[in-house]
Every structure is written in C-alpha cells, then in structure tokens.
C-alpha positions in Angstrom: 0.0 0.0 0.0 1.4 3.4 -1.0 2.0 6.3 1.4 -1.0 8.8 1.3 -0.3 12.0 -0.5 0.6 14.9 1.8 0.0 18.5 0.8 1.4 21.8 2.3 -0.7 24.9 2.1 1.1 28.2 2.7 -1.2 31.2 3.3 0.4 34.6 2.6 0.0 36.8 5.7 1.9 39.8 4.2 0.3 43.1 4.6 -1.4 43.3 1.1 -2.7 39.7 1.3 -3.9 40.1 4.9 -5.7 43.4 4.1 -7.3 41.8 1.0 -8.6 38.8 2.9 -6.0 36.2 3.8 -7.0 36.5 7.5 -10.3 34.8 6.5 -8.3 31.8 5.3 -7.2 30.9 8.9 -10.5 28.9 9.1 -9.3 26.7 6.3 -8.0 23.9 8.6 -11.4 23.6 10.3 -13.2 23.4 7.0 -11.2 20.6 5.4 -13.3 17.7 4.4 -12.5 14.3 6.0 -10.6 13.1 2.9 -8.2 16.0 3.1 -8.0 16.6 6.9 -5.1 14.2 7.6 -3.3 15.0 4.3 -3.0 18.8 4.5 -0.7 20.9 6.5 -1.7 24.5 6.7 0.9 27.2 7.6 1.1 30.9 7.5 3.9 32.6 5.6 5.2 36.1 6.4 5.1 37.0 2.7 5.1 34.8 -0.5 6.3 37.8 -2.6 3.7 37.0 -5.3 1.9 40.3 -5.4 5.0 41.8 -7.1 4.6 39.5 -10.1 1.6 40.3 -12.3 1.6 36.8 -13.7 0.0 35.5 -10.6 -3.2 37.6 -10.5 -4.5 39.3 -7.4 -3.9 38.9 -3.6 -4.6 37.2 -1.4 -2.3 34.3 -2.4 -2.0 30.7 -1.3 0.7 28.3 -2.4 0.2 24.6 -2.5 3.1 22.2 -2.3 5.6 25.0 -3.2 4.5 25.3 -6.8 0.7 25.8 -7.3 -0.5 29.3 -6.7 -4.1 30.2 -5.9 -4.7 33.9 -6.4 -7.7 35.9 -5.1 -7.9 33.0 -2.7 -11.0 32.0 -0.8 -11.5 28.9 1.3 -13.7 27.5 -1.5 -11.0 28.1 -4.2 -8.3 26.6 -2.0 -10.5 23.5 -1.3 -11.1 23.1 -5.0 -7.4 23.3 -5.7 -6.6 20.8 -3.0 -9.1 18.3 -4.4 -7.5 18.7 -7.8 -4.1 18.1 -6.4 -5.4 15.0 -4.5 -6.8 13.6 -7.7 -3.4 14.0 -9.4 -1.7 12.4 -6.5 -4.0 9.4 -6.7 -3.4 8.8 -10.4 
C-alpha cells in the first residue's frame, strides 16, 4: 500500500494579502473535508512575494506544495485546488 499524498498549504500573511482577505483563510483547517484533513498541513507565511509578479493575479495568495499558486484566494477556491491536487496524487 502506498503512502498517502501529503500537501502543504502556505497562506500569505503579508500586509497586502492580509488586508485583502487572507486573514479569513485561517479557518481553512477547520473546513477541510475528511478526505483532506489528515493529508493537508496549513501554515502561514510572512510573505510569499507573489503580489509583485503580475503573472500570478491578485492577492490574497496561497501556495500549495511549493508550486501551485491560488490567487484571489478564498476557502472555496483553495479547497477546489486541494481536491484537484489530491486527484493528481491518486493517479
């Protein structure tokens, strides 16, 4: 049996992201569905530095597994991205 896929979620808590709503994402961990709860580590990041790069869209930002960026992040958007990442992991 293979090791279950683990995912790391970094929530940007820099000033711009915080003011634009990343503080709402602190409830993410409590809203994880059962299939994700033991597979996701949620952490705050002082600043991801993504608001300086127009290729990433608008704050607030969340980074998943160090490479996938969710812009204009909401709990719903992050959950959808996590479910997509879980599907890739299970392939």
